[in-house]
N, CA, C and O atoms as a GROMACS GRO file, in nm:
protein
  524
    1MET      N    1   2.019  -4.938   3.523
    1MET     CA    2   2.002  -4.843   3.418
    1MET      C    3   1.860  -4.790   3.420
    1MET      O    4   1.764  -4.867   3.428
    2ARG      N    5   1.847  -4.659   3.413
    2ARG     CA    6   1.714  -4.598   3.416
    2ARG      C    7   1.665  -4.578   3.274
    2ARG      O    8   1.742  -4.541   3.185
    3SER      N    9   1.539  -4.601   3.253
    3SER     CA   10   1.481  -4.578   3.120
    3SER      C   11   1.408  -4.443   3.120
    3SER      O   12   1.348  -4.403   3.220
    4ILE      N   13   1.415  -4.376   3.007
    4ILE     CA   14   1.346  -4.247   2.993
    4ILE      C   15   1.200  -4.277   2.964
    4ILE      O   16   1.169  -4.358   2.876
    5PRO      N   17   1.112  -4.213   3.035
    5PRO     CA   18   0.971  -4.240   3.009
    5PRO      C   19   0.934  -4.208   2.864
    5PRO      O   20   0.981  -4.111   2.806
    6LEU      N   21   0.852  -4.292   2.808
    6LEU     CA   22   0.810  -4.280   2.669
    6LEU      C   23   0.742  -4.146   2.642
    6LEU      O   24   0.758  -4.089   2.534
    7LEU      N   25   0.666  -4.097   2.735
    7LEU     CA   26   0.596  -3.970   2.718
    7LEU      C   27   0.694  -3.853   2.701
    7LEU      O   28   0.667  -3.762   2.622
    8THR      N   29   0.804  -3.854   2.773
    8THR     CA   30   0.905  -3.749   2.761
    8THR      C   31   0.969  -3.751   2.622
    8THR      O   32   0.992  -3.645   2.564
    9VAL      N   33   0.997  -3.868   2.570
    9VAL     CA   34   1.056  -3.880   2.437
    9VAL      C   35   0.959  -3.829   2.331
    9VAL      O   36   0.999  -3.757   2.239
   10ILE      N   37   0.833  -3.865   2.343
   10ILE     CA   38   0.732  -3.820   2.245
   10ILE      C   39   0.717  -3.668   2.250
   10ILE      O   40   0.708  -3.604   2.146
   11ALA      N   41   0.715  -3.611   2.369
   11ALA     CA   42   0.702  -3.466   2.382
   11ALA      C   43   0.822  -3.394   2.322
   11ALA      O   44   0.807  -3.291   2.257
   12THR      N   45   0.942  -3.448   2.343
   12THR     CA   46   1.062  -3.388   2.286
   12THR      C   47   1.060  -3.394   2.135
   12THR      O   48   1.094  -3.296   2.068
   13MET      N   49   1.021  -3.506   2.079
   13MET     CA   50   1.014  -3.522   1.933
   13MET      C   51   0.909  -3.428   1.873
   13MET      O   52   0.932  -3.370   1.767
   14ALA      N   53   0.797  -3.413   1.939
   14ALA     CA   54   0.693  -3.323   1.889
   14ALA      C   55   0.742  -3.178   1.892
   14ALA      O   56   0.713  -3.100   1.801
   15GLY      N   57   0.814  -3.142   1.996
   15GLY     CA   58   0.870  -3.007   2.005
   15GLY      C   59   0.971  -2.979   1.896
   15GLY      O   60   0.972  -2.871   1.838
   16LEU      N   61   1.056  -3.077   1.867
   16LEU     CA   62   1.154  -3.060   1.760
   16LEU      C   63   1.088  -3.055   1.623
   16LEU      O   64   1.133  -2.982   1.535
   17ALA      N   65   0.983  -3.131   1.603
   17ALA     CA   66   0.912  -3.130   1.475
   17ALA      C   67   0.846  -2.994   1.451
   17ALA      O   68   0.832  -2.952   1.336
   18GLY      N   69   0.806  -2.927   1.555
   18GLY     CA   70   0.746  -2.794   1.540
   18GLY      C   71   0.845  -2.690   1.491
   18GLY      O   72   0.805  -2.587   1.437
   19CYS      N   73   0.974  -2.714   1.509
   19CYS     CA   74   1.077  -2.621   1.463
   19CYS      C   75   1.117  -2.645   1.319
   19CYS      O   76   1.185  -2.561   1.259
   20ALA      N   77   1.078  -2.755   1.262
   20ALA     CA   78   1.118  -2.789   1.125
   20ALA      C   79   1.043  -2.703   1.025
   20ALA      O   80   0.927  -2.668   1.048
   21PRO      N   81   1.108  -2.668   0.912
   21PRO     CA   82   1.037  -2.591   0.809
   21PRO      C   83   0.924  -2.673   0.748
   21PRO      O   84   0.934  -2.795   0.736
   22LEU      N   85   0.817  -2.604   0.710
   22LEU     CA   86   0.702  -2.673   0.654
   22LEU      C   87   0.727  -2.722   0.513
   22LEU      O   88   0.691  -2.835   0.479
   23SER      N   89   0.789  -2.639   0.432
   23SER     CA   90   0.812  -2.677   0.294
   23SER      C   91   0.945  -2.620   0.248
   23SER      O   92   0.958  -2.498   0.238
   24PRO      N   93   1.043  -2.702   0.222
   24PRO     CA   94   1.173  -2.650   0.182
   24PRO      C   95   1.170  -2.583   0.044
   24PRO      O   96   1.264  -2.511   0.010
   25SER      N   97   1.066  -2.605  -0.036
   25SER     CA   98   1.061  -2.548  -0.170
   25SER      C   99   1.010  -2.404  -0.172
   25SER      O  100   1.020  -2.338  -0.275
   26LEU      N  101   0.956  -2.354  -0.062
   26LEU     CA  102   0.904  -2.217  -0.059
   26LEU      C  103   1.017  -2.119  -0.030
   26LEU      O  104   1.093  -2.137   0.065
   27SER      N  105   1.028  -2.019  -0.112
   27SER     CA  106   1.125  -1.913  -0.087
   27SER      C  107   1.057  -1.801  -0.010
   27SER      O  108   0.935  -1.802   0.008
   28SER      N  109   1.136  -1.706   0.037
   28SER     CA  110   1.076  -1.595   0.111
   28SER      C  111   0.988  -1.510   0.020
   28SER      O  112   0.892  -1.451   0.069
   29GLU      N  113   1.017  -1.503  -0.111
   29GLU     CA  114   0.931  -1.428  -0.203
   29GLU      C  115   0.795  -1.494  -0.216
   29GLU      O  116   0.694  -1.426  -0.231
   30ASP      N  117   0.792  -1.629  -0.210
   30ASP     CA  118   0.663  -1.699  -0.218
   30ASP      C  119   0.578  -1.667  -0.096
   30ASP      O  120   0.456  -1.653  -0.107
   31VAL      N  121   0.640  -1.655   0.018
   31VAL     CA  122   0.567  -1.628   0.141
   31VAL      C  123   0.528  -1.481   0.148
   31VAL      O  124   0.414  -1.448   0.180
   32ILE      N  125   0.621  -1.393   0.118
   32ILE     CA  126   0.597  -1.250   0.129
   32ILE      C  127   0.523  -1.197   0.008
   32ILE      O  128   0.436  -1.111   0.023
   33GLY      N  129   0.556  -1.244  -0.111
   33GLY     CA  130   0.495  -1.195  -0.234
   33GLY      C  131   0.572  -1.076  -0.289
   33GLY      O  132   0.678  -1.041  -0.239
   34GLU      N  133   0.517  -1.017  -0.392
   34GLU     CA  134   0.580  -0.901  -0.456
   34GLU      C  135   0.579  -0.783  -0.359
   34GLU      O  136   0.482  -0.762  -0.287
   35PRO      N  137   0.686  -0.707  -0.357
   35PRO     CA  138   0.684  -0.588  -0.272
   35PRO      C  139   0.584  -0.486  -0.327
   35PRO      O  140   0.573  -0.468  -0.449
   36ARG      N  141   0.513  -0.419  -0.238
   36ARG     CA  142   0.414  -0.320  -0.280
   36ARG      C  143   0.483  -0.188  -0.309
   36ARG      O  144   0.578  -0.149  -0.240
   37ALA      N  145   0.435  -0.119  -0.411
   37ALA     CA  146   0.487   0.013  -0.443
   37ALA      C  147   0.438   0.112  -0.338
   37ALA      O  148   0.321   0.109  -0.300
   38CYS      N  149   0.527   0.198  -0.291
   38CYS     CA  150   0.494   0.292  -0.183
   38CYS      C  151   0.543   0.432  -0.217
   38CYS      O  152   0.629   0.450  -0.304
   39PHE      N  153   0.488   0.529  -0.148
   39PHE     CA  154   0.538   0.665  -0.156
   39PHE      C  155   0.521   0.732  -0.020
   39PHE      O  156   0.442   0.688   0.063
   40ARG      N  157   0.596   0.838   0.000
   40ARG     CA  158   0.584   0.916   0.123
   40ARG      C  159   0.493   1.034   0.095
   40ARG      O  160   0.509   1.104  -0.004
   41THR      N  161   0.398   1.055   0.182
   41THR     CA  162   0.299   1.160   0.158
   41THR      C  163   0.361   1.299   0.156
   41THR      O  164   0.309   1.389   0.089
   42ASP      N  165   0.470   1.319   0.228
   42ASP     CA  166   0.534   1.451   0.226
   42ASP      C  167   0.621   1.470   0.102
   42ASP      O  168   0.677   1.578   0.083
   43PHE      N  169   0.634   1.368   0.018
   43PHE     CA  170   0.709   1.378  -0.107
   43PHE      C  171   0.618   1.399  -0.228
   43PHE      O  172   0.667   1.403  -0.341
   44VAL      N  173   0.488   1.411  -0.206
   44VAL     CA  174   0.396   1.435  -0.318
   44VAL      C  175   0.418   1.578  -0.367
   44VAL      O  176   0.412   1.673  -0.288
   45ARG      N  177   0.442   1.593  -0.497
   45ARG     CA  178   0.472   1.724  -0.553
   45ARG      C  179   0.368   1.775  -0.650
   45ARG      O  180   0.365   1.895  -0.680
   46ASN      N  181   0.281   1.689  -0.700
   46ASN     CA  182   0.179   1.734  -0.794
   46ASN      C  183   0.062   1.636  -0.788
   46ASN      O  184   0.079   1.520  -0.752
   47PHE      N  185  -0.055   1.683  -0.824
   47PHE     CA  186  -0.172   1.597  -0.831
   47PHE      C  187  -0.267   1.651  -0.936
   47PHE      O  188  -0.266   1.770  -0.967
   48ARG      N  189  -0.347   1.563  -0.988
   48ARG     CA  190  -0.454   1.600  -1.080
   48ARG      C  191  -0.573   1.512  -1.051
   48ARG      O  192  -0.559   1.394  -1.015
   49SER      N  193  -0.689   1.568  -1.066
   49SER     CA  194  -0.811   1.492  -1.051
   49SER      C  195  -0.840   1.423  -1.183
   49SER      O  196  -0.837   1.486  -1.289
   50GLY      N  197  -0.868   1.294  -1.177
   50GLY     CA  198  -0.902   1.219  -1.297
   50GLY      C  199  -1.051   1.229  -1.321
   50GLY      O  200  -1.108   1.338  -1.327
   51ASP      N  201  -1.114   1.114  -1.334
   51ASP     CA  202  -1.260   1.115  -1.344
   51ASP      C  203  -1.316   1.148  -1.205
   51ASP      O  204  -1.242   1.195  -1.119
   52SER      N  205  -1.442   1.126  -1.184
   52SER     CA  206  -1.504   1.166  -1.057
   52SER      C  207  -1.453   1.085  -0.938
   52SER      O  208  -1.477   1.125  -0.824
   53GLN      N  209  -1.385   0.974  -0.960
   53GLN     CA  210  -1.341   0.888  -0.850
   53GLN      C  211  -1.190   0.876  -0.838
   53GLN      O  212  -1.142   0.821  -0.738
   54SER      N  213  -1.112   0.924  -0.933
   54SER     CA  214  -0.967   0.901  -0.933
   54SER      C  215  -0.888   1.030  -0.915
   54SER      O  216  -0.927   1.137  -0.961
   55ILE      N  217  -0.775   1.014  -0.845
   55ILE     CA  218  -0.678   1.122  -0.828
   55ILE      C  219  -0.542   1.062  -0.866
   55ILE      O  220  -0.510   0.950  -0.827
   56TYR      N  221  -0.464   1.136  -0.941
   56TYR     CA  222  -0.330   1.092  -0.978
   56TYR      C  223  -0.231   1.184  -0.909
   56TYR      O  224  -0.241   1.306  -0.918
   57ILE      N  225  -0.133   1.124  -0.840
   57ILE     CA  226  -0.032   1.203  -0.770
   57ILE      C  227   0.106   1.166  -0.824
   57ILE      O  228   0.128   1.053  -0.869
   58ARG      N  229   0.199   1.263  -0.819
   58ARG     CA  230   0.338   1.239  -0.857
   58ARG      C  231   0.425   1.275  -0.737
   58ARG      O  232   0.405   1.377  -0.672
   59ASP      N  233   0.522   1.187  -0.708
   59ASP     CA  234   0.611   1.213  -0.595
   59ASP      C  235   0.746   1.266  -0.642
   59ASP      O  236   0.768   1.285  -0.762
   60LEU      N  237   0.836   1.289  -0.548
   60LEU     CA  238   0.968   1.343  -0.582
   60LEU      C  239   1.048   1.252  -0.675
   60LEU      O  240   1.131   1.300  -0.751
   61SER      N  241   1.023   1.123  -0.669
   61SER     CA  242   1.093   1.028  -0.755
   61SER      C  243   1.028   1.016  -0.892
   61SER      O  244   1.067   0.931  -0.972
   62ARG      N  245   0.930   1.100  -0.919
   62ARG     CA  246   0.856   1.104  -1.045
   62ARG      C  247   0.769   0.980  -1.066
   62ARG      O  248   0.730   0.950  -1.179
   63ASN      N  249   0.738   0.909  -0.959
   63ASN     CA  250   0.644   0.797  -0.965
   63ASN      C  251   0.503   0.853  -0.961
   63ASN      O  252   0.475   0.949  -0.889
   64VAL      N  253   0.413   0.793  -1.038
   64VAL     CA  254   0.274   0.837  -1.042
   64VAL      C  255   0.187   0.725  -0.986
   64VAL      O  256   0.199   0.609  -1.025
   65PHE      N  257   0.098   0.761  -0.894
   65PHE     CA  258   0.007   0.666  -0.830
   65PHE      C  259  -0.136   0.709  -0.856
   65PHE      O  260  -0.168   0.828  -0.864
   66GLN      N  261  -0.222   0.609  -0.868
   66GLN     CA  262  -0.366   0.633  -0.881
   66GLN      C  263  -0.431   0.608  -0.747
   66GLN      O  264  -0.412   0.502  -0.687
   67LEU      N  265  -0.509   0.705  -0.700
   67LEU     CA  266  -0.588   0.691  -0.578
   67LEU      C  267  -0.734   0.695  -0.618
   67LEU      O  268  -0.775   0.783  -0.694
   68ASP      N  269  -0.812   0.601  -0.568
   68ASP     CA  270  -0.955   0.596  -0.598
   68ASP      C  271  -1.033   0.631  -0.472
   68ASP      O  272  -1.016   0.567  -0.368
   69THR      N  273  -1.117   0.732  -0.482
   69THR     CA  274  -1.195   0.776  -0.367
   69THR      C  275  -1.309   0.679  -0.340
   69THR      O  276  -1.357   0.610  -0.430
   70SER      N  277  -1.351   0.676  -0.214
   70SER     CA  278  -1.459   0.585  -0.176
   70SER      C  279  -1.595   0.651  -0.188
   70SER      O  280  -1.696   0.592  -0.150
   71GLY      N  281  -1.599   0.768  -0.237
   71GLY     CA  282  -1.724   0.842  -0.254
   71GLY      C  283  -1.694   0.975  -0.319
   71GLY      O  284  -1.588   0.994  -0.380
   72PHE      N  285  -1.785   1.065  -0.307
   72PHE     CA  286  -1.769   1.197  -0.368
   72PHE      C  287  -1.673   1.281  -0.284
   72PHE      O  288  -1.693   1.298  -0.164
   73CYS      N  289  -1.569   1.333  -0.348
   73CYS     CA  290  -1.477   1.425  -0.282
   73CYS      C  291  -1.508   1.566  -0.330
   73CYS      O  292  -1.481   1.601  -0.444
   74ARG      N  293  -1.563   1.643  -0.244
   74ARG     CA  294  -1.610   1.778  -0.277
   74ARG      C  295  -1.495   1.871  -0.316
   74ARG      O  296  -1.391   1.874  -0.250
   75ASP      N  297  -1.513   1.945  -0.424
   75ASP     CA  298  -1.423   2.050  -0.471
   75ASP      C  299  -1.284   2.001  -0.511
   75ASP      O  300  -1.191   2.083  -0.518
   76LEU      N  301  -1.266   1.876  -0.535
   76LEU     CA  302  -1.133   1.825  -0.569
   76LEU      C  303  -1.083   1.879  -0.702
   76LEU      O  304  -0.962   1.891  -0.723
   77ASP      N  305  -1.174   1.912  -0.792
   77ASP     CA  306  -1.134   1.968  -0.921
   77ASP      C  307  -1.083   2.111  -0.910
   77ASP      O  308  -1.016   2.160  -1.001
   78PHE      N  309  -1.114   2.180  -0.801
   78PHE     CA  310  -1.087   2.323  -0.792
   78PHE      C  311  -0.981   2.361  -0.690
   78PHE      O  312  -0.943   2.478  -0.683
   79VAL      N  313  -0.932   2.267  -0.610
   79VAL     CA  314  -0.835   2.302  -0.506
   79VAL      C  315  -0.694   2.311  -0.565
   79VAL      O  316  -0.663   2.246  -0.665
   80ASN      N  317  -0.610   2.392  -0.501
   80ASN     CA  318  -0.472   2.407  -0.544
   80ASN      C  319  -0.376   2.316  -0.469
   80ASN      O  320  -0.264   2.294  -0.513
   81ALA      N  321  -0.420   2.264  -0.356
   81ALA     CA  322  -0.334   2.178  -0.273
   81ALA      C  323  -0.420   2.074  -0.202
   81ALA      O  324  -0.537   2.098  -0.173
   82ILE      N  325  -0.360   1.960  -0.175
   82ILE     CA  326  -0.426   1.856  -0.097
   82ILE      C  327  -0.330   1.807   0.009
   82ILE      O  328  -0.208   1.824  -0.002
   83VAL      N  329  -0.385   1.746   0.111
   83VAL     CA  330  -0.307   1.681   0.216
   83VAL      C  331  -0.346   1.535   0.214
   83VAL      O  332  -0.464   1.501   0.217
   84ILE      N  333  -0.246   1.448   0.210
   84ILE     CA  334  -0.270   1.304   0.211
   84ILE      C  335  -0.207   1.248   0.338
   84ILE      O  336  -0.090   1.274   0.366
   85ARG      N  337  -0.285   1.172   0.414
   85ARG     CA  338  -0.230   1.108   0.533
   85ARG      C  339  -0.287   0.968   0.546
   85ARG      O  340  -0.400   0.943   0.504
   86PRO      N  341  -0.210   0.876   0.602
   86PRO     CA  342  -0.260   0.739   0.618
   86PRO      C  343  -0.384   0.738   0.708
   86PRO      O  344  -0.393   0.813   0.805
   87GLN      N  345  -0.478   0.652   0.673
   87GLN     CA  346  -0.599   0.642   0.756
   87GLN      C  347  -0.568   0.574   0.888
   87GLN      O  348  -0.621   0.613   0.992
   88ALA      N  349  -0.483   0.474   0.884
   88ALA     CA  350  -0.450   0.398   1.006
   88ALA      C  351  -0.304   0.420   1.041
   88ALA      O  352  -0.217   0.416   0.954
   89GLY      N  353  -0.278   0.442   1.165
   89GLY     CA  354  -0.142   0.454   1.210
   89GLY      C  355  -0.079   0.588   1.181
   89GLY      O  356  -0.139   0.674   1.116
   90GLY      N  357   0.040   0.603   1.230
   90GLY     CA  358   0.113   0.728   1.208
   90GLY      C  359   0.208   0.714   1.091
   90GLY      O  360   0.199   0.619   1.013
   91GLY      N  361   0.296   0.807   1.080
   91GLY     CA  362   0.394   0.804   0.972
   91GLY      C  363   0.340   0.868   0.846
   91GLY      O  364   0.230   0.922   0.842
   92ASN      N  365   0.422   0.860   0.742
   92ASN     CA  366   0.383   0.923   0.617
   92ASN      C  367   0.409   0.834   0.497
   92ASN      O  368   0.408   0.882   0.383
   93ARG      N  369   0.431   0.707   0.518
   93ARG     CA  370   0.454   0.613   0.409
   93ARG      C  371   0.327   0.534   0.383
   93ARG      O  372   0.272   0.471   0.474
   94VAL      N  373   0.280   0.539   0.259
   94VAL     CA  374   0.162   0.462   0.220
   94VAL      C  375   0.196   0.379   0.097
   94VAL      O  376   0.280   0.417   0.016
   95CYS      N  377   0.131   0.265   0.086
   95CYS     CA  378   0.159   0.171  -0.022
   95CYS      C  379   0.030   0.136  -0.095
   95CYS      O  380  -0.079   0.170  -0.052
   96VAL      N  381   0.046   0.068  -0.206
   96VAL     CA  382  -0.068   0.021  -0.283
   96VAL      C  383  -0.158  -0.062  -0.192
   96VAL      O  384  -0.109  -0.143  -0.114
   97ASP      N  385  -0.287  -0.041  -0.202
   97ASP     CA  386  -0.392  -0.105  -0.122
   97ASP      C  387  -0.411  -0.045   0.017
   97ASP      O  388  -0.496  -0.091   0.092
   98ASP      N  389  -0.333   0.057   0.053
   98ASP     CA  390  -0.354   0.127   0.179
   98ASP      C  391  -0.463   0.233   0.162
   98ASP      O  392  -0.480   0.289   0.054
   99TRP      N  393  -0.536   0.258   0.270
   99TRP     CA  394  -0.637   0.364   0.271
   99TRP      C  395  -0.575   0.492   0.324
   99TRP      O  396  -0.495   0.489   0.418
  100VAL      N  397  -0.613   0.604   0.263
  100VAL     CA  398  -0.564   0.735   0.304
  100VAL      C  399  -0.682   0.829   0.322
  100VAL      O  400  -0.792   0.804   0.274
  101VAL      N  401  -0.656   0.938   0.392
  101VAL     CA  402  -0.754   1.046   0.405
  101VAL      C  403  -0.698   1.164   0.327
  101VAL      O  404  -0.584   1.205   0.346
  102ILE      N  405  -0.780   1.218   0.238
  102ILE     CA  406  -0.739   1.332   0.156
  102ILE      C  407  -0.808   1.455   0.211
  102ILE      O  408  -0.931   1.463   0.216
  103GLY      N  409  -0.728   1.550   0.252
  103GLY     CA  410  -0.781   1.677   0.299
  103GLY      C  411  -0.778   1.777   0.186
  103GLY      O  412  -0.671   1.823   0.145
  104ALA      N  413  -0.894   1.810   0.135
  104ALA     CA  414  -0.904   1.907   0.026
  104ALA      C  415  -1.043   1.968   0.030
  104ALA      O  416  -1.141   1.899   0.057
  105GLY      N  417  -1.051   2.094   0.006
  105GLY     CA  418  -1.182   2.158   0.005
  105GLY      C  419  -1.244   2.161   0.143
  105GLY      O  420  -1.174   2.169   0.244
  106ALA      N  421  -1.375   2.155   0.146
  106ALA     CA  422  -1.449   2.171   0.271
  106ALA      C  423  -1.442   2.049   0.362
  106ALA      O  424  -1.438   2.063   0.484
  107GLU      N  425  -1.440   1.930   0.304
  107GLU     CA  426  -1.447   1.808   0.384
  107GLU      C  427  -1.341   1.708   0.339
  107GLU      O  428  -1.315   1.695   0.220
  108PRO      N  429  -1.280   1.637   0.434
  108PRO     CA  430  -1.186   1.531   0.394
  108PRO      C  431  -1.262   1.412   0.338
  108PRO      O  432  -1.380   1.392   0.366
  109CYS      N  433  -1.194   1.333   0.258
  109CYS     CA  434  -1.256   1.212   0.205
  109CYS      C  435  -1.155   1.097   0.207
  109CYS      O  436  -1.034   1.120   0.221
  110ARG      N  437  -1.204   0.977   0.194
  110ARG     CA  438  -1.120   0.857   0.197
  110ARG      C  439  -1.089   0.811   0.056
  110ARG      O  440  -1.169   0.829  -0.036
  111ALA      N  441  -0.970   0.752   0.041
  111ALA     CA  442  -0.931   0.696  -0.089
  111ALA      C  443  -0.838   0.578  -0.064
  111ALA      O  444  -0.775   0.569   0.042
  112VAL      N  445  -0.830   0.490  -0.160
  112VAL     CA  446  -0.738   0.378  -0.154
  112VAL      C  447  -0.630   0.401  -0.260
  112VAL      O  448  -0.660   0.445  -0.371
  113VAL      N  449  -0.506   0.371  -0.225
  113VAL     CA  450  -0.398   0.379  -0.322
  113VAL      C  451  -0.412   0.256  -0.410
  113VAL      O  452  -0.382   0.144  -0.368
  114ARG      N  453  -0.458   0.276  -0.532
  114ARG     CA  454  -0.494   0.164  -0.620
  114ARG      C  455  -0.371   0.100  -0.684
  114ARG      O  456  -0.356  -0.022  -0.681
  115ARG      N  457  -0.282   0.182  -0.744
  115ARG     CA  458  -0.168   0.123  -0.815
  115ARG      C  459  -0.067   0.232  -0.851
  115ARG      O  460  -0.097   0.351  -0.847
  116GLN      N  461   0.053   0.186  -0.886
  116GLN     CA  462   0.154   0.275  -0.942
  116GLN      C  463   0.147   0.260  -1.093
  116GLN      O  464   0.146   0.148  -1.144
  117LEU      N  465   0.143   0.371  -1.164
  117LEU     CA  466   0.132   0.367  -1.309
  117LEU      C  467   0.270   0.353  -1.373
  117LEU      O  468   0.370   0.404  -1.320
  118THR      N  469   0.276   0.285  -1.485
  118THR     CA  470   0.399   0.277  -1.563
  118THR      C  471   0.415   0.406  -1.643
  118THR      O  472   0.321   0.485  -1.652
  119GLU      N  473   0.532   0.426  -1.700
  119GLU     CA  474   0.555   0.546  -1.783
  119GLU      C  475   0.457   0.550  -1.899
  119GLU      O  476   0.404   0.656  -1.933
  120ALA      N  477   0.432   0.434  -1.960
  120ALA     CA  478   0.338   0.428  -2.073
  120ALA      C  479   0.197   0.465  -2.030
  120ALA      O  480   0.126   0.534  -2.102
  121GLU      N  481   0.156   0.419  -1.912
  121GLU     CA  482   0.022   0.452  -1.862
  121GLU      C  483   0.010   0.601  -1.830
  121GLU      O  484  -0.095   0.661  -1.851
  122VAL      N  485   0.117   0.660  -1.779
  122VAL     CA  486   0.116   0.803  -1.750
  122VAL      C  487   0.103   0.882  -1.880
  122VAL      O  488   0.025   0.976  -1.888
  123GLU      N  489   0.179   0.843  -1.981
  123GLU     CA  490   0.172   0.912  -2.111
  123GLU      C  491   0.036   0.896  -2.176
  123GLU      O  492  -0.007   0.983  -2.252
  124ALA      N  493  -0.032   0.785  -2.149
  124ALA     CA  494  -0.163   0.760  -2.208
  124ALA      C  495  -0.275   0.841  -2.141
  124ALA      O  496  -0.384   0.853  -2.197
  125LEU      N  497  -0.249   0.895  -2.023
  125LEU     CA  498  -0.351   0.977  -1.956
  125LEU      C  499  -0.375   1.104  -2.036
  125LEU      O  500  -0.282   1.159  -2.095
  126PRO      N  501  -0.499   1.152  -2.039
  126PRO     CA  502  -0.524   1.283  -2.100
  126PRO      C  503  -0.442   1.390  -2.027
  126PRO      O  504  -0.419   1.378  -1.906
  127SER      N  505  -0.398   1.491  -2.097
  127SER     CA  506  -0.308   1.592  -2.037
  127SER      C  507  -0.370   1.659  -1.914
  127SER      O  508  -0.296   1.695  -1.823
  128ARG      N  509  -0.500   1.675  -1.910
  128ARG     CA  510  -0.564   1.740  -1.795
  128ARG      C  511  -0.564   1.650  -1.670
  128ARG      O  512  -0.589   1.697  -1.560
  129GLN      N  513  -0.535   1.519  -1.689
  129GLN     CA  514  -0.531   1.426  -1.576
  129GLN      C  515  -0.388   1.388  -1.538
  129GLN      O  516  -0.368   1.322  -1.436
  130ARG      N  517  -0.290   1.429  -1.616
  130ARG     CA  518  -0.151   1.390  -1.593
  130ARG      C  519  -0.085   1.484  -1.494
  130ARG      O  520  -0.075   1.604  -1.519
  131PRO      N  521  -0.038   1.430  -1.380
  131PRO     CA  522   0.027   1.518  -1.281
  131PRO      C  523   0.168   1.557  -1.324
  131PRO      O  524   0.237   1.631  -1.253
   0.00000   0.00000   0.00000
């Protein structure tokens, strides 16, 4: 009768242990977290400039998002249209915490999608800032 070398058994057991789940109590939501609110840049239908650093946009689904610029965005109060595109990668879907480039006025500027506003938060905005 041949015996299996001890090293082979240990290596097999270590390989099988690597396939085992780390914690059976973690759900996929715990690992992934809350889904981020997103919008498609080609679905933006209205925007308003907030204070000197904020822009509020409304999409086709009537969701309102706050974008915070990383600096001064020239002429944002006076433009009739803006272009929003993701800073990294292609496509047109951006989510909360993503960086975007806003094309408006003479120079483009950077902004981060800060959050999606609730209906109550939208109603609380001054009318001149409400998209």
